N, CA, C and O atoms as a GROMACS GRO file, in nm:
protein
  456
    1UNK      N    1   0.085  -0.118   0.000
    1UNK     CA    2   0.000   0.000   0.000
    1UNK      C    3   0.089   0.124   0.000
    1UNK      O    4   0.191   0.129   0.069
    2UNK      N    5   0.049   0.220  -0.077
    2UNK     CA    6   0.123   0.345  -0.090
    2UNK      C    7   0.089   0.437   0.028
    2UNK      O    8  -0.026   0.479   0.041
    3UNK      N    9   0.187   0.467   0.113
    3UNK     CA   10   0.160   0.555   0.228
    3UNK      C   11   0.116   0.695   0.187
    3UNK      O   12   0.055   0.766   0.266
    4UNK      N   13   0.147   0.734   0.065
    4UNK     CA   14   0.106   0.865   0.016
    4UNK      C   15  -0.046   0.875   0.011
    4UNK      O   16  -0.102   0.980   0.041
    5UNK      N   17  -0.111   0.766  -0.027
    5UNK     CA   18  -0.257   0.766  -0.035
    5UNK      C   19  -0.318   0.789   0.102
    5UNK      O   20  -0.410   0.869   0.117
    6UNK      N   21  -0.265   0.720   0.202
    6UNK     CA   22  -0.315   0.737   0.339
    6UNK      C   23  -0.287   0.879   0.388
    6UNK      O   24  -0.370   0.939   0.455
    7UNK      N   25  -0.171   0.930   0.355
    7UNK     CA   26  -0.136   1.066   0.394
    7UNK      C   27  -0.231   1.167   0.330
    7UNK      O   28  -0.277   1.260   0.395
    8UNK      N   29  -0.260   1.147   0.202
    8UNK     CA   30  -0.354   1.235   0.133
    8UNK      C   31  -0.494   1.226   0.194
    8UNK      O   32  -0.564   1.326   0.206
    9UNK      N   33  -0.534   1.106   0.232
    9UNK     CA   34  -0.664   1.088   0.296
    9UNK      C   35  -0.670   1.165   0.428
    9UNK      O   36  -0.771   1.225   0.461
   10UNK      N   37  -0.559   1.161   0.503
   10UNK     CA   38  -0.553   1.238   0.626
   10UNK      C   39  -0.565   1.387   0.601
   10UNK      O   40  -0.633   1.459   0.676
   11UNK      N   41  -0.500   1.434   0.496
   11UNK     CA   42  -0.508   1.576   0.461
   11UNK      C   43  -0.650   1.614   0.418
   11UNK      O   44  -0.699   1.721   0.451
   12UNK      N   45  -0.714   1.524   0.344
   12UNK     CA   46  -0.853   1.548   0.304
   12UNK      C   47  -0.943   1.555   0.427
   12UNK      O   48  -1.027   1.644   0.438
   13UNK      N   49  -0.924   1.462   0.519
   13UNK     CA   50  -1.004   1.464   0.642
   13UNK      C   51  -0.984   1.592   0.719
   13UNK      O   52  -1.080   1.649   0.771
   14UNK      N   53  -0.860   1.638   0.727
   14UNK     CA   54  -0.830   1.762   0.797
   14UNK      C   55  -0.897   1.881   0.726
   14UNK      O   56  -0.952   1.970   0.791
   15UNK      N   57  -0.891   1.881   0.594
   15UNK     CA   58  -0.954   1.990   0.517
   15UNK      C   59  -1.105   1.991   0.538
   15UNK      O   60  -1.165   2.098   0.552
   16UNK      N   61  -1.164   1.875   0.540
   16UNK     CA   62  -1.309   1.867   0.565
   16UNK      C   63  -1.340   1.918   0.705
   16UNK      O   64  -1.434   1.996   0.724
   17UNK      N   65  -1.261   1.875   0.804
   17UNK     CA   66  -1.283   1.917   0.942
   17UNK      C   67  -1.269   2.068   0.959
   17UNK      O   68  -1.332   2.128   1.046
   18UNK      N   69  -1.187   2.131   0.873
   18UNK     CA   70  -1.164   2.275   0.881
   18UNK      C   71  -1.257   2.354   0.788
   18UNK      O   72  -1.249   2.476   0.780
   19UNK      N   73  -1.345   2.283   0.718
   19UNK     CA   74  -1.434   2.349   0.622
   19UNK      C   75  -1.540   2.434   0.692
   19UNK      O   76  -1.569   2.416   0.811
   20UNK      N   77  -1.596   2.524   0.616
   20UNK     CA   78  -1.706   2.607   0.665
   20UNK      C   79  -1.825   2.520   0.705
   20UNK      O   80  -1.893   2.549   0.804
   21UNK      N   81  -1.848   2.415   0.630
   21UNK     CA   82  -1.962   2.326   0.660
   21UNK      C   83  -1.943   2.254   0.793
   21UNK      O   84  -2.037   2.243   0.872
   22UNK      N   85  -1.822   2.204   0.818
   22UNK     CA   86  -1.795   2.136   0.944
   22UNK      C   87  -1.803   2.234   1.061
   22UNK      O   88  -1.857   2.202   1.166
   23UNK      N   89  -1.749   2.353   1.042
   23UNK     CA   90  -1.756   2.455   1.147
   23UNK      C   91  -1.901   2.492   1.176
   23UNK      O   92  -1.939   2.510   1.292
   24UNK      N   93  -1.981   2.504   1.072
   24UNK     CA   94  -2.123   2.534   1.089
   24UNK      C   95  -2.196   2.425   1.165
   24UNK      O   96  -2.281   2.453   1.250
   25UNK      N   97  -2.162   2.300   1.135
   25UNK     CA   98  -2.226   2.188   1.206
   25UNK      C   99  -2.184   2.186   1.352
   25UNK      O  100  -2.267   2.163   1.440
   26UNK      N  101  -2.055   2.208   1.379
   26UNK     CA  102  -2.010   2.211   1.519
   26UNK      C  103  -2.080   2.323   1.596
   26UNK      O  104  -2.124   2.301   1.709
   27UNK      N  105  -2.092   2.440   1.537
   27UNK     CA  106  -2.157   2.553   1.603
   27UNK      C  107  -2.304   2.522   1.628
   27UNK      O  108  -2.357   2.552   1.735
   28UNK      N  109  -2.371   2.463   1.529
   28UNK     CA  110  -2.513   2.430   1.543
   28UNK      C  111  -2.532   2.323   1.651
   28UNK      O  112  -2.629   2.328   1.727
   29UNK      N  113  -2.441   2.227   1.656
   29UNK     CA  114  -2.449   2.122   1.759
   29UNK      C  115  -2.430   2.183   1.898
   29UNK      O  116  -2.499   2.145   1.992
   30UNK      N  117  -2.336   2.276   1.911
   30UNK     CA  118  -2.314   2.343   2.039
   30UNK      C  119  -2.438   2.422   2.080
   30UNK      O  120  -2.474   2.424   2.198
   31UNK      N  121  -2.501   2.486   1.984
   31UNK     CA  122  -2.623   2.560   2.013
   31UNK      C  123  -2.734   2.465   2.058
   31UNK      O  124  -2.809   2.494   2.151
   32UNK      N  125  -2.745   2.352   1.990
   32UNK     CA  126  -2.845   2.251   2.030
   32UNK      C  127  -2.819   2.202   2.172
   32UNK      O  128  -2.912   2.178   2.248
   33UNK      N  129  -2.691   2.186   2.207
   33UNK     CA  130  -2.655   2.137   2.340
   33UNK      C  131  -2.702   2.231   2.450
   33UNK      O  132  -2.720   2.189   2.564
   34UNK      N  133  -2.722   2.356   2.417
   34UNK     CA  134  -2.770   2.455   2.514
   34UNK      C  135  -2.921   2.446   2.536
   34UNK      O  136  -2.976   2.516   2.621
   35UNK      N  137  -2.986   2.359   2.460
   35UNK     CA  138  -3.132   2.346   2.466
   35UNK      C  139  -3.170   2.200   2.490
   35UNK      O  140  -3.208   2.130   2.396
   36UNK      N  141  -3.159   2.154   2.614
   36UNK     CA  142  -3.188   2.013   2.642
   36UNK      C  143  -3.330   1.972   2.604
   36UNK      O  144  -3.355   1.855   2.573
   37UNK      N  145  -3.423   2.066   2.605
   37UNK     CA  146  -3.560   2.032   2.567
   37UNK      C  147  -3.568   1.996   2.419
   37UNK      O  148  -3.646   1.909   2.380
   38UNK      N  149  -3.486   2.062   2.336
   38UNK     CA  150  -3.483   2.029   2.194
   38UNK      C  151  -3.417   1.893   2.172
   38UNK      O  152  -3.462   1.814   2.089
   39UNK      N  153  -3.311   1.867   2.246
   39UNK     CA  154  -3.245   1.737   2.234
   39UNK      C  155  -3.342   1.625   2.273
   39UNK      O  156  -3.343   1.519   2.211
   40UNK      N  157  -3.422   1.651   2.377
   40UNK     CA  158  -3.521   1.551   2.421
   40UNK      C  159  -3.628   1.533   2.314
   40UNK      O  160  -3.668   1.420   2.285
   41UNK      N  161  -3.673   1.641   2.255
   41UNK     CA  162  -3.771   1.632   2.146
   41UNK      C  163  -3.715   1.551   2.030
   41UNK      O  164  -3.784   1.469   1.971
   42UNK      N  165  -3.589   1.576   1.996
   42UNK     CA  166  -3.526   1.503   1.886
   42UNK      C  167  -3.516   1.354   1.919
   42UNK      O  168  -3.541   1.270   1.833
   43UNK      N  169  -3.480   1.322   2.042
   43UNK     CA  170  -3.477   1.181   2.085
   43UNK      C  171  -3.616   1.119   2.075
   43UNK      O  172  -3.630   1.006   2.028
   44UNK      N  173  -3.718   1.193   2.119
   44UNK     CA  174  -3.855   1.143   2.112
   44UNK      C  175  -3.897   1.120   1.967
   44UNK      O  176  -3.962   1.021   1.934
   45UNK      N  177  -3.859   1.215   1.880
   45UNK     CA  178  -3.893   1.202   1.738
   45UNK      C  179  -3.829   1.077   1.678
   45UNK      O  180  -3.896   0.999   1.610
   46UNK      N  181  -3.701   1.058   1.705
   46UNK     CA  182  -3.631   0.941   1.651
   46UNK      C  183  -3.690   0.812   1.705
   46UNK      O  184  -3.707   0.715   1.630
   47UNK      N  185  -3.723   0.809   1.833
   47UNK     CA  186  -3.781   0.689   1.893
   47UNK      C  187  -3.916   0.658   1.830
   47UNK      O  188  -3.946   0.543   1.800
   48UNK      N  189  -3.997   0.761   1.810
   48UNK     CA  190  -4.130   0.739   1.751
   48UNK      C  191  -4.118   0.698   1.605
   48UNK      O  192  -4.192   0.611   1.560
   49UNK      N  193  -4.027   0.760   1.531
   49UNK     CA  194  -4.005   0.722   1.391
   49UNK      C  195  -3.956   0.577   1.383
   49UNK      O  196  -3.998   0.502   1.294
   50UNK      N  197  -3.868   0.539   1.474
   50UNK     CA  198  -3.820   0.400   1.478
   50UNK      C  199  -3.934   0.304   1.508
   50UNK      O  200  -3.944   0.197   1.448
   51UNK      N  201  -4.020   0.344   1.602
   51UNK     CA  202  -4.134   0.259   1.638
   51UNK      C  203  -4.225   0.236   1.516
   51UNK      O  204  -4.266   0.124   1.488
   52UNK      N  205  -4.254   0.344   1.446
   52UNK     CA  206  -4.340   0.332   1.328
   52UNK      C  207  -4.271   0.249   1.220
   52UNK      O  208  -4.334   0.166   1.156
   53UNK      N  209  -4.142   0.272   1.201
   53UNK     CA  210  -4.067   0.193   1.103
   53UNK      C  211  -4.066   0.045   1.136
   53UNK      O  212  -4.079  -0.039   1.047
   54UNK      N  213  -4.051   0.013   1.265
   54UNK     CA  214  -4.053  -0.127   1.307
   54UNK      C  215  -4.190  -0.191   1.281
   54UNK      O  216  -4.199  -0.304   1.234
   55UNK      N  217  -4.295  -0.117   1.313
   55UNK     CA  218  -4.430  -0.170   1.289
   55UNK      C  219  -4.452  -0.194   1.140
   55UNK      O  220  -4.506  -0.297   1.100
   56UNK      N  221  -4.410  -0.100   1.058
   56UNK     CA  222  -4.426  -0.116   0.913
   56UNK      C  223  -4.343  -0.233   0.861
   56UNK      O  224  -4.390  -0.308   0.775
   57UNK      N  225  -4.221  -0.249   0.912
   57UNK     CA  226  -4.136  -0.360   0.868
   57UNK      C  227  -4.196  -0.495   0.905
   57UNK      O  228  -4.175  -0.595   0.836
   58UNK      N  229  -4.272  -0.498   1.014
   58UNK     CA  230  -4.336  -0.621   1.059
   58UNK      C  231  -4.477  -0.638   1.001
   58UNK      O  232  -4.550  -0.729   1.038
   59UNK      N  233  -4.512  -0.547   0.910
   59UNK     CA  234  -4.646  -0.547   0.848
   59UNK      C  235  -4.757  -0.540   0.953
   59UNK      O  236  -4.864  -0.600   0.937
   60UNK      N  237  -4.729  -0.467   1.059
   60UNK     CA  238  -4.830  -0.445   1.164
   60UNK      C  239  -4.892  -0.308   1.141
   60UNK      O  240  -4.829  -0.219   1.084
   61UNK      N  241  -5.016  -0.292   1.185
   61UNK     CA  242  -5.081  -0.162   1.164
   61UNK      C  243  -5.017  -0.052   1.249
   61UNK      O  244  -4.976  -0.074   1.363
   62UNK      N  245  -5.008   0.066   1.190
   62UNK     CA  246  -4.960   0.183   1.261
   62UNK      C  247  -5.083   0.259   1.308
   62UNK      O  248  -5.165   0.303   1.228
   63UNK      N  249  -5.094   0.274   1.439
   63UNK     CA  250  -5.210   0.341   1.497
   63UNK      C  251  -5.209   0.490   1.467
   63UNK      O  252  -5.103   0.551   1.450
   64UNK      N  253  -5.328   0.547   1.462
   64UNK     CA  254  -5.342   0.691   1.438
   64UNK      C  255  -5.268   0.770   1.547
   64UNK      O  256  -5.206   0.872   1.519
   65UNK      N  257  -5.274   0.722   1.671
   65UNK     CA  258  -5.205   0.791   1.780
   65UNK      C  259  -5.054   0.795   1.758
   65UNK      O  260  -4.989   0.894   1.791
   66UNK      N  261  -4.998   0.687   1.702
   66UNK     CA  262  -4.856   0.685   1.673
   66UNK      C  263  -4.820   0.789   1.568
   66UNK      O  264  -4.720   0.860   1.582
   67UNK      N  265  -4.900   0.797   1.465
   67UNK     CA  266  -4.876   0.896   1.360
   67UNK      C  267  -4.893   1.038   1.413
   67UNK      O  268  -4.816   1.127   1.379
   68UNK      N  269  -4.994   1.058   1.497
   68UNK     CA  270  -5.020   1.190   1.554
   68UNK      C  271  -4.905   1.233   1.644
   68UNK      O  272  -4.862   1.348   1.641
   69UNK      N  273  -4.854   1.139   1.725
   69UNK     CA  274  -4.743   1.172   1.813
   69UNK      C  275  -4.621   1.214   1.732
   69UNK      O  276  -4.553   1.311   1.767
   70UNK      N  277  -4.592   1.141   1.626
   70UNK     CA  278  -4.479   1.174   1.541
   70UNK      C  279  -4.497   1.313   1.479
   70UNK      O  280  -4.404   1.393   1.478
   71UNK      N  281  -4.615   1.341   1.430
   71UNK     CA  282  -4.644   1.471   1.369
   71UNK      C  283  -4.630   1.584   1.471
   71UNK      O  284  -4.574   1.688   1.441
   72UNK      N  285  -4.683   1.562   1.593
   72UNK     CA  286  -4.678   1.665   1.696
   72UNK      C  287  -4.534   1.697   1.736
   72UNK      O  288  -4.497   1.814   1.749
   73UNK      N  289  -4.454   1.593   1.754
   73UNK     CA  290  -4.314   1.615   1.791
   73UNK      C  291  -4.240   1.685   1.677
   73UNK      O  292  -4.160   1.775   1.701
   74UNK      N  293  -4.268   1.644   1.554
   74UNK     CA  294  -4.206   1.707   1.437
   74UNK      C  295  -4.241   1.856   1.430
   74UNK      O  296  -4.155   1.939   1.404
   75UNK      N  297  -4.367   1.888   1.454
   75UNK     CA  298  -4.410   2.028   1.449
   75UNK      C  299  -4.340   2.112   1.556
   75UNK      O  300  -4.303   2.226   1.532
   76UNK      N  301  -4.323   2.054   1.674
   76UNK     CA  302  -4.253   2.126   1.781
   76UNK      C  303  -4.107   2.149   1.743
   76UNK      O  304  -4.053   2.258   1.767
   77UNK      N  305  -4.044   2.049   1.685
   77UNK     CA  306  -3.906   2.067   1.642
   77UNK      C  307  -3.895   2.175   1.535
   77UNK      O  308  -3.808   2.262   1.543
   78UNK      N  309  -3.982   2.169   1.437
   78UNK     CA  310  -3.975   2.263   1.326
   78UNK      C  311  -4.012   2.406   1.366
   78UNK      O  312  -3.984   2.500   1.292
   79UNK      N  313  -4.074   2.422   1.481
   79UNK     CA  314  -4.106   2.556   1.530
   79UNK      C  315  -3.983   2.624   1.591
   79UNK      O  316  -3.985   2.744   1.618
   80UNK      N  317  -3.877   2.547   1.612
   80UNK     CA  318  -3.757   2.599   1.675
   80UNK      C  319  -3.655   2.648   1.571
   80UNK      O  320  -3.615   2.572   1.483
   81UNK      N  321  -3.615   2.772   1.582
   81UNK     CA  322  -3.512   2.826   1.493
   81UNK      C  323  -3.378   2.757   1.515
   81UNK      O  324  -3.301   2.736   1.422
   82UNK      N  325  -3.351   2.721   1.640
   82UNK     CA  326  -3.226   2.650   1.672
   82UNK      C  327  -3.222   2.517   1.599
   82UNK      O  328  -3.120   2.481   1.540
   83UNK      N  329  -3.332   2.444   1.601
   83UNK     CA  330  -3.338   2.315   1.533
   83UNK      C  331  -3.328   2.333   1.382
   83UNK      O  332  -3.262   2.254   1.314
   84UNK      N  333  -3.391   2.435   1.329
   84UNK     CA  334  -3.383   2.461   1.185
   84UNK      C  335  -3.239   2.488   1.143
   84UNK      O  336  -3.194   2.439   1.039
   85UNK      N  337  -3.166   2.565   1.222
   85UNK     CA  338  -3.026   2.592   1.190
   85UNK      C  339  -2.943   2.463   1.200
   85UNK      O  340  -2.853   2.440   1.119
   86UNK      N  341  -2.974   2.381   1.298
   86UNK     CA  342  -2.904   2.254   1.315
   86UNK      C  343  -2.926   2.163   1.194
   86UNK      O  344  -2.830   2.107   1.141
   87UNK      N  345  -3.049   2.149   1.150
   87UNK     CA  346  -3.075   2.061   1.036
   87UNK      C  347  -3.016   2.119   0.907
   87UNK      O  348  -2.969   2.044   0.822
   88UNK      N  349  -3.018   2.252   0.893
   88UNK     CA  350  -2.958   2.314   0.775
   88UNK      C  351  -2.807   2.289   0.774
   88UNK      O  352  -2.749   2.262   0.668
   89UNK      N  353  -2.744   2.298   0.890
   89UNK     CA  354  -2.600   2.272   0.899
   89UNK      C  355  -2.570   2.126   0.867
   89UNK      O  356  -2.469   2.096   0.802
   90UNK      N  357  -2.655   2.035   0.912
   90UNK     CA  358  -2.637   1.894   0.879
   90UNK      C  359  -2.646   1.872   0.728
   90UNK      O  360  -2.565   1.800   0.670
   91UNK      N  361  -2.743   1.934   0.666
   91UNK     CA  362  -2.762   1.920   0.521
   91UNK      C  363  -2.639   1.972   0.447
   91UNK      O  364  -2.591   1.908   0.354
   92UNK      N  365  -2.589   2.087   0.488
   92UNK     CA  366  -2.470   2.145   0.423
   92UNK      C  367  -2.350   2.052   0.437
   92UNK      O  368  -2.275   2.032   0.341
   93UNK      N  369  -2.331   1.996   0.556
   93UNK     CA  370  -2.216   1.908   0.580
   93UNK      C  371  -2.230   1.778   0.499
   93UNK      O  372  -2.134   1.734   0.436
   94UNK      N  373  -2.346   1.719   0.501
   94UNK     CA  374  -2.368   1.595   0.425
   94UNK      C  375  -2.351   1.621   0.276
   94UNK      O  376  -2.300   1.536   0.204
   95UNK      N  377  -2.394   1.737   0.229
   95UNK     CA  378  -2.377   1.772   0.088
   95UNK      C  379  -2.229   1.781   0.052
   95UNK      O  380  -2.188   1.736  -0.055
   96UNK      N  381  -2.149   1.839   0.141
   96UNK     CA  382  -2.005   1.845   0.118
   96UNK      C  383  -1.946   1.704   0.109
   96UNK      O  384  -1.869   1.675   0.018
   97UNK      N  385  -1.983   1.618   0.201
   97UNK     CA  386  -1.932   1.481   0.201
   97UNK      C  387  -1.975   1.408   0.074
   97UNK      O  388  -1.898   1.330   0.017
   98UNK      N  389  -2.097   1.431   0.030
   98UNK     CA  390  -2.146   1.370  -0.095
   98UNK      C  391  -2.064   1.417  -0.215
   98UNK      O  392  -2.029   1.338  -0.302
   99UNK      N  393  -2.035   1.546  -0.219
   99UNK     CA  394  -1.955   1.600  -0.330
   99UNK      C  395  -1.814   1.542  -0.331
   99UNK      O  396  -1.760   1.510  -0.436
  100UNK      N  397  -1.755   1.528  -0.212
  100UNK     CA  398  -1.622   1.467  -0.202
  100UNK      C  399  -1.628   1.322  -0.250
  100UNK      O  400  -1.542   1.278  -0.327
  101UNK      N  401  -1.729   1.250  -0.205
  101UNK     CA  402  -1.744   1.110  -0.245
  101UNK      C  403  -1.765   1.098  -0.395
  101UNK      O  404  -1.707   1.010  -0.460
  102UNK      N  405  -1.848   1.186  -0.451
  102UNK     CA  406  -1.872   1.184  -0.596
  102UNK      C  407  -1.744   1.212  -0.674
  102UNK      O  408  -1.718   1.150  -0.777
  103UNK      N  409  -1.665   1.307  -0.624
  103UNK     CA  410  -1.539   1.340  -0.692
  103UNK      C  411  -1.445   1.220  -0.691
  103UNK      O  412  -1.381   1.191  -0.792
  104UNK      N  413  -1.436   1.152  -0.578
  104UNK     CA  414  -1.348   1.034  -0.570
  104UNK      C  415  -1.402   0.923  -0.660
  104UNK      O  416  -1.327   0.858  -0.732
  105UNK      N  417  -1.532   0.902  -0.654
  105UNK     CA  418  -1.594   0.797  -0.737
  105UNK      C  419  -1.570   0.825  -0.884
  105UNK      O  420  -1.546   0.732  -0.962
  106UNK      N  421  -1.578   0.952  -0.923
  106UNK     CA  422  -1.553   0.989  -1.062
  106UNK      C  423  -1.413   0.953  -1.107
  106UNK      O  424  -1.394   0.911  -1.221
  107UNK      N  425  -1.317   0.969  -1.020
  107UNK     CA  426  -1.180   0.935  -1.054
  107UNK      C  427  -1.157   0.784  -1.054
  107UNK      O  428  -1.066   0.735  -1.122
  108UNK      N  429  -1.237   0.710  -0.981
  108UNK     CA  430  -1.219   0.565  -0.970
  108UNK      C  431  -1.302   0.486  -1.070
  108UNK      O  432  -1.286   0.365  -1.080
  109UNK      N  433  -1.389   0.552  -1.141
  109UNK     CA  434  -1.480   0.482  -1.231
  109UNK      C  435  -1.408   0.391  -1.329
  109UNK      O  436  -1.446   0.275  -1.345
  110UNK      N  437  -1.307   0.441  -1.394
  110UNK     CA  438  -1.236   0.360  -1.494
  110UNK      C  439  -1.173   0.238  -1.429
  110UNK      O  440  -1.178   0.129  -1.486
  111UNK      N  441  -1.114   0.253  -1.314
  111UNK     CA  442  -1.051   0.142  -1.245
  111UNK      C  443  -1.153   0.035  -1.206
  111UNK      O  444  -1.129  -0.085  -1.220
  112UNK      N  445  -1.267   0.080  -1.158
  112UNK     CA  446  -1.368  -0.014  -1.110
  112UNK      C  447  -1.445  -0.082  -1.224
  112UNK      O  448  -1.507  -0.185  -1.202
  113UNK      N  449  -1.440  -0.025  -1.344
  113UNK     CA  450  -1.510  -0.084  -1.457
  113UNK      C  451  -1.432  -0.199  -1.520
  113UNK      O  452  -1.490  -0.280  -1.591
  114UNK      N  453  -1.305  -0.207  -1.496
  114UNK     CA  454  -1.222  -0.313  -1.557
  114UNK      C  455  -1.241  -0.445  -1.487
  114UNK      O  456  -1.180  -0.545  -1.525
   0.00000   0.00000   0.00000
């Protein structure tokens, strides 16, 4: 294995960590940490979404109350400007990672097609 490749990967990781998108995500996460009620709402949302997903995967009926609870928690989250900034920062960061991945995949296409 060429150590240069690993070294370049480390440099790429460092560049990503120093990017505007990563800084924005860190700042948004710190802001979220100052709002434990939002973190609890997010945990509740994820738990309820998982519950509904599990029921659907098992071909079991999803009760109206389950759907209503998910909607109510979602509405409370979306009413928060802090949460909106957090999700926007996540989207920006994931988009950066996707672009990096696409660029690497583009360079590897010929190799992987052989």
